[in-house]
C-alpha positions in Angstrom: 59.9 125.7 58.7 61.2 125.4 62.3 62.6 128.6 63.8 66.3 128.8 64.0 66.3 128.6 67.8 64.5 125.2 67.6 67.0 124.0 65.1 70.0 124.8 67.2 69.9 121.7 69.5 69.6 119.4 66.5 72.5 121.1 64.7 74.7 120.9 67.8 73.7 117.2 68.2 74.6 116.4 64.6 78.0 118.1 65.0 78.7 116.3 68.2 77.7 112.9 66.6 80.0 113.5 63.6 82.9 114.5 65.9 82.4 111.4 68.0 82.2 109.1 64.9 85.4 110.5 63.7 87.3 109.6 66.9 88.3 106.5 68.8 87.7 108.4 72.0 85.0 110.4 73.7 84.9 112.8 76.7 82.9 111.6 79.7 81.9 113.4 82.9 80.6 112.3 86.3 79.4 114.6 89.1 79.6 113.9 92.8 76.7 115.7 94.3 76.2 116.9 97.9 72.4 116.4 97.9 70.1 118.9 99.5 67.9 116.6 101.7 64.3 116.9 102.7 63.3 117.3 106.3 62.7 113.9 107.9 59.0 113.0 107.9 56.9 109.9 108.0 54.1 111.7 106.2 54.0 112.7 102.5 54.7 116.3 101.7 52.7 118.2 99.1 53.6 117.7 95.4 54.6 121.4 95.3 57.0 121.0 98.2 58.5 117.8 96.7 59.1 119.6 93.4 60.6 122.6 95.2 63.2 120.4 96.8 63.9 118.5 93.6 64.4 121.8 91.7 67.0 122.9 94.3 69.0 119.8 93.6 68.5 120.1 89.8 69.7 123.7 89.9 73.0 122.3 91.2 73.0 119.5 88.6 72.2 121.8 85.8 75.3 123.9 86.6 77.5 120.8 86.5 75.9 119.6 83.3 76.4 123.0 81.7 80.1 123.1 82.8 80.7 119.6 81.5 79.2 120.4 78.1 81.3 123.6 77.8 84.4 121.5 78.5 83.5 119.2 75.6 81.8 116.2 77.4 79.6 114.0 75.3 77.9 112.4 78.4 77.5 113.1 82.1 76.4 110.8 84.9 74.8 112.1 88.1 74.4 110.1 91.3 71.7 107.8 92.7 69.3 109.7 95.0 70.8 113.0 93.8 67.4 114.7 93.1 65.5 113.9 96.3 67.7 112.1 98.8 66.9 109.1 100.9 65.5 107.8 104.2 61.9 107.7 102.9 59.0 105.4 103.8 57.0 103.9 101.0 54.3 106.6 101.5 56.6 109.6 102.0 58.5 109.1 98.8 55.3 109.0 96.7 55.1 112.8 95.9 58.6 112.6 94.4 57.8 109.9 91.9 56.8 110.3 88.2 55.4 107.9 85.6 58.4 107.1 83.4 57.4 105.5 80.1 59.3 102.9 78.1 61.7 104.7 75.8 60.2 103.0 72.8 57.5 105.8 72.9 60.0 108.1 71.2 59.5 111.0 73.6 61.2 114.4 74.2 59.7 115.7 77.4 61.3 119.1 76.9 59.2 119.7 73.8 56.1 117.7 74.8 56.0 117.7 78.6 52.3 116.7 79.1 52.2 113.7 76.8 52.2 111.2 79.7 50.8 113.4 82.4 52.7 115.7 84.8 56.4 115.1 84.5 58.3 118.2 85.6 61.4 116.4 86.6 61.7 114.5 83.3 60.9 117.7 81.4 63.7 119.6 83.1 66.3 116.8 82.7 65.3 116.5 79.1 65.8 120.3 78.6 69.2 120.1 80.3 70.3 117.5 77.8 68.8 119.3 74.8 70.0 122.8 75.7 73.5 121.6 76.3 73.7 119.0 73.5 74.9 116.3 75.9 73.7 112.9 77.1 72.4 113.2 80.7 72.1 110.3 83.1 70.0 110.8 86.2 68.3 108.8 89.0 64.7 109.4 89.8 61.6 107.4 91.0 59.1 105.7 88.8 55.5 104.8 89.7 53.3 102.3 88.0 49.7 101.6 88.9 48.5 98.0 89.2 45.3 96.2 90.3 43.9 93.0 91.7 44.4 91.2 88.4 48.1 91.2 89.3 48.7 88.9 92.2 51.9 90.7 93.1 50.3 94.2 93.2 51.1 96.0 96.4 48.2 96.9 98.7 48.4 100.6 97.8 47.8 99.7 94.1 51.2 100.8 92.7 54.7 99.7 92.0 57.5 102.1 93.0 61.0 101.7 91.4 64.4 103.2 91.9 65.0 104.3 88.3 67.8 105.5 86.1 66.9 107.6 83.0 69.1 108.7 80.0 68.3 111.6 77.8 70.2 112.1 74.5 71.5 115.4 73.3 68.1 116.2 71.6 66.4 115.6 75.0 64.8 112.3 74.0 64.4 109.6 76.6 66.6 106.7 75.3 67.0 104.5 78.4 65.1 103.5 81.5 66.4 101.1 84.1 64.7 99.8 87.3 67.2 98.8 90.0 67.0 95.0 90.6 69.2 94.6 93.7 67.8 96.9 96.3 70.0 97.7 99.4 68.5 96.6 102.7 67.2 100.1 103.6 65.3 100.7 100.3 61.9 99.5 101.6 60.2 102.4 99.7 60.8 100.6 96.4 59.7 97.4 94.7 61.9 94.9 92.9 61.1 94.8 89.1 59.5 91.5 88.2 62.4 90.5 86.1 66.0 91.8 86.0 66.6 94.3 83.2 69.5 94.4 80.8 69.3 97.9 79.5 71.6 99.0 76.7 71.6 101.8 74.1 73.8 102.7 71.2 75.6 106.1 70.8 78.0 107.5 68.3 80.8 106.7 70.7 80.0 103.1 71.7 77.4 100.8 73.3 76.3 101.7 76.8 74.7 99.8 79.6 73.3 101.1 82.9 72.6 99.8 86.4 72.6 101.3 89.9 74.8 101.0 93.0 74.3 97.6 94.7 73.7 96.0 91.3 77.4 96.1 90.6 78.0 93.1 93.0 75.6 90.7 91.2 75.5 88.6 88.0 72.2 90.2 87.0 72.4 92.8 85.6 76.2 93.6 85.9 77.8 90.6 84.4 75.0 90.1 81.9 75.6 93.5 80.4 79.3 93.1 80.0 79.8 89.4 79.2 76.6 88.8 77.2 75.5 92.2 75.9 79.1 93.2 75.2 78.7 96.9 76.2 81.7 99.2 76.0 80.8 101.5 78.8 78.7 101.1 82.0 76.8 104.1 83.5 76.7 103.8 87.2 74.7 106.2 89.4 75.4 105.3 93.0 75.0 106.3 96.7 78.0 104.3 97.9 78.8 104.1 101.6 82.5 103.3 101.9 83.5 100.2 103.8 87.2 99.6 104.3 89.2 97.5 103.6 87.7 96.3 100.3 84.6 98.3 99.5 85.5 101.9 99.2 83.9 103.4 96.1 87.0 104.3 94.2 88.8 101.1 95.2 86.1 98.6 94.2 84.7 100.5 91.2 88.2 100.8 89.7 88.9 97.2 90.4 85.5 96.2 88.8 86.3 98.1 85.6 89.7 96.4 85.4 88.3 92.9 86.1 85.4 93.2 83.7 87.4 95.0 81.0 85.0 98.0 80.4 84.7 101.7 81.1 82.8 102.5 84.3 81.4 106.0 84.8 80.8 106.1 88.5 78.9 109.1 89.9 78.5 109.0 93.7 76.4 110.9 96.2 78.5 113.0 98.6 77.6 112.9 102.3 80.4 112.5 104.7 78.2 111.8 107.7 77.1 108.6 105.9 80.6 107.9 104.5 79.4 108.6 101.0 82.2 109.9 98.8 84.3 108.8 95.9 83.6 108.8 92.2 85.6 108.4 89.0 86.0 107.5 85.3 87.5 104.0 85.4 88.9 102.0 82.5 90.2 98.4 81.9 93.7 99.9 82.5 92.9 101.8 85.7 91.4 105.1 86.7 91.4 107.9 84.1 90.2 110.3 86.9 88.9 109.8 90.4 88.1 111.8 93.5 87.8 110.9 97.2 87.0 113.6 99.7 85.8 112.8 103.3 86.8 116.2 104.6 84.4 118.7 102.9 80.8 118.8 101.9 81.4 120.0 98.4 80.4 118.4 95.1 82.9 117.7 92.4 82.9 117.4 88.5 85.3 115.1 86.8 86.0 114.7 83.1 88.3 112.4 81.2 88.8 111.2 77.6 88.0 107.5 77.3 88.3 104.8 74.6 85.1 104.4 72.6 85.6 100.7 72.2 88.1 99.6 74.8 88.1 96.0 73.7 89.6 97.1 70.4 92.4 99.1 72.0 96.0 97.8 71.5 96.5 98.3 75.3 93.5 96.2 76.2 94.5 93.8 79.0 95.0 90.1 78.1 92.7 87.4 79.4 93.7 86.3 82.9 93.7 82.7 84.3 93.1 83.7 87.9 94.1 80.5 89.6 96.8 79.3 87.2 99.8 80.3 89.3 98.4 79.6 92.7 97.3 76.0 91.8 100.7 75.2 90.4 102.6 75.6 93.7 102.5 73.9 97.1 102.1 75.6 100.4 105.1 77.5 101.5 106.6 75.8 104.6 107.3 77.4 108.0 104.8 80.3 108.1 101.4 78.5 108.6 100.4 79.8 112.0 96.9 81.3 111.5 94.2 83.0 113.5 90.7 84.2 112.8 89.7 87.8 112.4 86.5 89.6 111.4 86.1 92.0 108.5 82.7 93.3 109.5 80.8 90.0 110.1 83.0 87.8 107.7 85.5 85.6 109.6 88.8 85.6 107.7 91.7 83.3 108.2 94.8 85.5 108.8 98.5 84.9 109.0 100.8 87.6 110.4 103.7 88.8 108.3 106.4 88.5 110.9 109.4 89.3 108.8 110.6 92.1 106.5 110.4 89.6 103.6 108.8 86.2 103.1 106.6 83.6 101.4 103.2 83.0 103.0 100.2 80.8 102.3 96.8 80.9 104.1 93.7 78.8 103.2 90.0 78.9 103.9 87.5 76.6 102.3 88.4 76.0 98.7 90.6 79.1 98.5 94.4 79.2 99.2 96.1 82.6 99.0 99.8 83.0 98.3 102.0 86.0 99.0 105.6 86.8 98.2 106.7 90.2 99.6 109.6 92.5 100.5 109.0 95.5 102.7 111.3 98.5 101.9 111.5 99.5 105.6 109.6 97.7 108.2 107.7 100.1 110.5 106.1 99.3 113.8 103.0 98.1 112.0 101.3 94.7 111.5 100.3 93.3 108.2 98.5 90.0 107.5 97.7 87.7 104.6 94.1 86.9 104.7 91.6 84.5 103.0 87.8 84.4 103.0 85.6 81.9 101.1 82.0 82.2 101.9 78.7 84.0 101.9 78.4 87.7 102.7 75.4 89.9 103.2 72.0 90.1 105.0 68.9 90.5 102.8 70.7 89.3 99.7 73.6 86.8 100.4 76.4 86.6 97.9 79.6 84.5 97.7 83.0 86.1 98.1 86.5 84.6 97.6 89.1 87.1 98.8 92.8 87.1 99.1 94.3 90.1 100.8 97.5 91.7 102.0 96.1 93.9 104.8 97.4 96.4 107.3 96.0 96.1 110.8 94.9 99.2 112.7 97.3 98.4 115.6 99.9 95.9 116.7 97.1 94.0 118.5 96.1 91.2 116.2 92.5 91.3 117.4 92.1 94.6 115.4 93.1 93.0 112.1 90.2 93.4 109.7 88.9 96.6 111.2 89.0 99.8 109.1 92.2 101.7 108.7 93.0 104.7 106.4 96.6 105.4 107.0 99.9 103.5 107.0 103.7 104.1 107.0 105.1 101.0 105.5 106.1 100.8 101.8 106.9 97.6 99.9 109.7 97.0 97.5 107.6 94.2 96.0 104.6 92.0 96.5 103.0 89.2 94.5 99.5 88.0 95.5 97.6 85.1 94.0 94.9 82.6 94.9 93.2 79.3 93.9 90.0 81.1 92.8 87.0 79.1 91.6 85.8 81.9 89.4 86.9 84.0 86.4 85.4 87.1 88.0 88.2 88.5 90.1 88.8 92.2 90.8 92.3 93.5 91.6 92.6 96.3 94.2 95.6 98.2 95.6 94.9 101.0 98.1 97.5 103.4 99.5 97.5 105.4 102.7 94.9 108.1 102.7 92.5 106.0 100.6 94.4 106.7 97.4 94.6 104.4 94.3 97.8 103.3 92.7 97.3 103.8 88.9 100.1 102.3 86.9 102.0 100.9 89.9 100.7 97.3 89.7 99.9 94.7 87.1 98.0 91.4 86.9 100.0 88.7 85.1 98.2 86.2 82.8 98.7 83.5 85.4 96.7 85.5 88.0 99.4 87.1 90.1 98.8 90.7 91.3 102.2 92.2 91.4 103.8 95.6 92.2 105.8 97.0 89.3 108.6 98.9 91.0 107.6 98.9 94.6 104.9 101.0 96.3 105.4 104.8 96.0 103.2 105.3 99.1 102.5 103.3 102.2 100.2 100.4 101.6 96.8 99.8 103.2 95.8 96.7 101.2 96.4 94.7 98.1 93.4 92.5 97.3 92.1 90.0 94.8 88.3 90.2 95.3 86.5 87.2 93.7 82.8 86.6 93.1 81.4 83.1 92.8 78.0 84.1 91.4 76.8 80.5 91.0 77.0 80.1 94.8 74.9 83.1 95.7 71.6 82.5 97.5 68.5 83.3 95.4 67.4 86.8 94.9 64.7 87.8 97.4 62.2 88.1 94.5 62.9 84.5 93.6 62.5 83.3 97.1 59.0 84.9 97.3 57.7 83.1 94.2 
């Protein structure tokens, strides 16, 4: 007979499972973590020093996990890089890595820590989940030995992967995901040989998982949602905010709405690198979100979400994104355009010269249409912009973007540069475009990098419209489209 202390996690897990099965909702949590970083070095530190740093970060994460569980959360997501940080070389990150087995091995590191060799990080994460009877999602590093029989084996004899792990409320490893779309600075890691579509079932829905930059690509992001039909996506990230379209809360909320799933986005917090912004996002908008570029503090968020959002009576209808825009002709009289750069992407812009109007601007195969009425025109410049082309450096991917955008100044050459504040409100706006894709993500961002939950809607014909005017000054209203079929090949494919 097992001692009563050993039975407690199993009993709590059973109660949690029964509670979740009896409900159409569950409570989710994300934690935005201000990571304790290692000292910069090109040389590997000792395994003991590496573990000491990771334990400092896990001390903080454990406090957040305990608090989330006490508040009734069934699952918590922690950020990418939140246990050891970033800016490593391939050699210097090695002491931080562990061998993470395939979850089919049915392993609870908390109760059998040495089964696959030293795994103190996995053991501790497993115990956090088990002791608090909660699903724990974390990002760590995986190492896998290889040899000359593998023609792709690196010269140091190992693969290194940016890896997400999930432990269930009993502490069992139930999911492992290797990041497929590495950001340009992640030279310490390898690409997995094939993209992974990782899912797992819970008492409160089907979950999928991927990491940060992955969200912008067909594999694995669209595959999980469109083909695997997950209800909720777990999303550890270290997202560097890039206005006007790619702040964390802005794009992640838009992605959840465009894809029609829950997205649990847990971001790293480091204001010197513009990393902030996390949230619990749903097909109908944000259930909770946080954006803080002023302090260096972490933040725990919780919200009650639909277990199966597709079955909800409020689930958004299917959108024909180009239906309205392709049914109209260009509006006459306001076609003067100029070019402006959003980072390195050259947009075609048209200045909104009046308090109200109809505008059209085109680039490539995309024409963007705007009808608007400002509530009171301030001494600020707004433009309608269109972009249809490839974006990116190491991995190039195709955007189609229609945007109503505030410029930083009255100098038109500044249009497209980042701006966080505005004074102008709109009585109404209606934005649409002749998109060549069904994957379009609607964004509305207010002054101060604030979202606008409940204040806009997307009609079935593809128009992004304000409902009753903007309650706060507007930075941008955007339809962000992705033509995955026009992307350049993944770097792994180009090397084959």
